[in-house]
C-alpha positions in Angstrom: 3.8 -50.2 -93.1 6.4 -50.3 -90.4 8.3 -47.0 -89.7 11.3 -45.7 -87.6 8.8 -44.1 -85.4 8.3 -47.6 -83.7 11.7 -47.2 -82.1 13.1 -45.6 -79.1 16.9 -45.2 -78.7 19.1 -43.7 -75.9 20.7 -40.3 -76.4 24.5 -40.0 -75.4 23.4 -39.4 -71.7 21.2 -42.5 -71.6 17.9 -40.9 -71.8 15.2 -42.8 -74.0 14.2 -41.0 -77.0 11.4 -42.0 -79.3 12.0 -41.5 -82.9 8.4 -40.3 -83.0 10.0 -36.9 -81.9 11.3 -36.7 -85.7 7.9 -37.2 -87.2 7.5 -35.2 -90.4 11.3 -34.5 -90.8 13.7 -36.2 -93.2 16.4 -38.1 -91.5 19.7 -39.4 -92.3 20.7 -42.1 -89.7 24.4 -42.9 -89.5 26.7 -45.4 -87.8 30.0 -43.4 -87.1 33.5 -43.7 -85.7 36.2 -41.3 -84.6 39.2 -43.3 -85.7 38.1 -44.3 -89.2 39.3 -43.4 -92.6 35.8 -42.0 -93.2 35.8 -39.9 -89.9 36.5 -36.7 -91.9 32.9 -37.2 -93.4 31.7 -35.7 -90.0 32.7 -32.2 -91.7 30.6 -32.9 -94.8 27.8 -34.3 -92.7 27.8 -31.1 -90.5 27.7 -28.9 -93.8 24.5 -31.0 -95.0 23.0 -30.4 -91.5 23.7 -26.7 -91.5 22.2 -26.3 -95.0 19.0 -28.4 -94.6 18.3 -28.4 -90.9 15.9 -25.3 -91.0 14.1 -27.0 -93.8 13.0 -30.1 -91.6 16.2 -32.2 -92.0 18.0 -34.0 -89.1 21.0 -36.2 -88.8 20.9 -39.0 -86.1 24.7 -39.9 -85.1 25.1 -43.4 -83.5 28.6 -44.1 -82.7 29.6 -47.9 -83.3 32.8 -49.7 -82.2 32.1 -52.8 -84.3 34.5 -52.0 -87.2 38.0 -52.2 -86.3 37.2 -50.8 -82.7 37.5 -47.3 -84.3 35.0 -45.7 -82.0 36.8 -46.2 -78.7 36.0 -44.1 -75.5 32.9 -43.1 -73.8 29.8 -41.5 -75.3 31.1 -38.1 -73.8 34.6 -38.5 -75.2 33.2 -39.1 -78.7 30.9 -36.2 -78.5 33.6 -33.9 -77.5 36.0 -35.1 -80.2 33.2 -34.5 -82.8 32.3 -31.0 -81.5 35.9 -29.8 -81.0 37.2 -31.4 -84.3 34.2 -31.0 -86.7 32.0 -28.5 -85.0 29.1 -31.1 -85.1 25.7 -29.9 -83.9 23.5 -32.7 -84.9 22.2 -35.2 -82.3 24.5 -37.9 -81.1 23.3 -41.0 -79.5 24.7 -43.7 -77.3 27.2 -46.0 -78.8 25.4 -49.2 -80.1 25.8 -52.4 -82.2 24.6 -52.5 -85.8 25.2 -56.1 -86.7 24.9 -59.4 -84.9 22.2 -60.9 -82.5 22.7 -58.0 -80.1 22.4 -55.3 -82.8 20.0 -52.4 -81.9 16.4 -53.1 -82.7 16.5 -49.9 -84.9 19.5 -51.3 -86.9 17.9 -54.7 -87.6 14.9 -52.9 -88.9 16.9 -50.5 -91.0 19.0 -53.6 -92.7 15.5 -55.4 -93.3 14.3 -52.4 -95.1 17.5 -51.8 -97.3 20.1 -54.2 -97.9 23.6 -53.5 -99.1 23.7 -50.9 -101.6 26.9 -51.6 -103.3 30.2 -49.6 -103.3 31.3 -46.6 -105.3 34.3 -48.5 -106.8 35.9 -45.2 -107.8 36.5 -44.4 -104.2 40.0 -44.7 -103.0 39.1 -46.8 -99.9 37.0 -49.2 -101.9 39.8 -51.8 -103.0 40.9 -52.0 -99.4 37.3 -52.6 -97.9 36.4 -55.1 -100.7 39.6 -57.0 -100.3 39.2 -57.2 -96.4 35.5 -58.1 -96.6 35.9 -60.6 -99.3 38.5 -62.4 -97.5 36.2 -62.5 -94.3 33.2 -63.6 -96.4 33.2 -64.1 -100.1 29.6 -63.6 -100.3 29.5 -60.4 -98.1 27.7 -58.4 -100.8 24.7 -60.8 -100.6 23.7 -60.1 -96.9 22.2 -57.0 -95.5 24.7 -56.4 -92.6 26.3 -53.0 -92.3 29.8 -53.3 -94.0 31.7 -50.5 -92.2 31.4 -47.0 -90.5 29.5 -44.2 -91.9 26.7 -46.3 -93.6 23.6 -44.0 -93.9 19.9 -44.4 -94.2 17.6 -41.8 -95.5 14.3 -41.7 -93.9 11.3 -39.7 -95.5 8.9 -37.4 -93.6 6.6 -40.5 -93.0 9.2 -42.5 -91.2 9.9 -44.9 -94.0 13.4 -45.9 -95.1 13.9 -44.8 -98.8 17.6 -45.4 -99.3 20.8 -46.7 -98.1 24.1 -45.2 -98.9 27.3 -47.0 -98.2 30.3 -45.1 -96.8 31.8 -44.5 -100.2 28.8 -42.8 -101.5 29.5 -39.2 -102.6 27.9 -36.7 -100.1 26.8 -34.7 -103.1 24.5 -37.6 -104.3 23.0 -38.0 -100.7 22.4 -34.1 -100.8 20.4 -34.5 -103.9 18.1 -37.2 -102.4 17.7 -35.1 -99.3 16.5 -32.1 -101.3 14.0 -34.4 -103.1 12.5 -35.6 -99.9 12.5 -32.1 -98.4 10.3 -30.9 -101.4 7.9 -33.9 -101.3 
């Protein structure tokens, strides 16, 4: 069975990092943006990180500028914004693409493992996203592409993708899934 450990990514300074470095840890891999309606999720993500990091949990943050150009600036600008605005301590990597022919190999793999998980239709941003995405592609829910910033993939201690959470998912539901994997 394939795992995320087969992939290497670049940290925000451009150094190659093998995801094997995160073996035996529970991971939450997130594509992020600094000028998005979901950007305040950085605060909730940092709380998850603080709560579970010492138990073997890691968040891997991948800025992505593919959705409304909402991750402008350099990797260092993005890092400083997140640190100063939200106090983030989790690892942040080099900006990458999550969709298209030039999507990062890690993201191609993640999407192969877990397709679109569906929206939380009670979320206030849901109607706007659904309308916009439906107008661009009436069948958008059928393909595994990342739909927007702050899509999250949960990885177990063996490096397997076990869940995908769309940006509208309540962080409390994600926390429960993290707790279960940490106990396993």
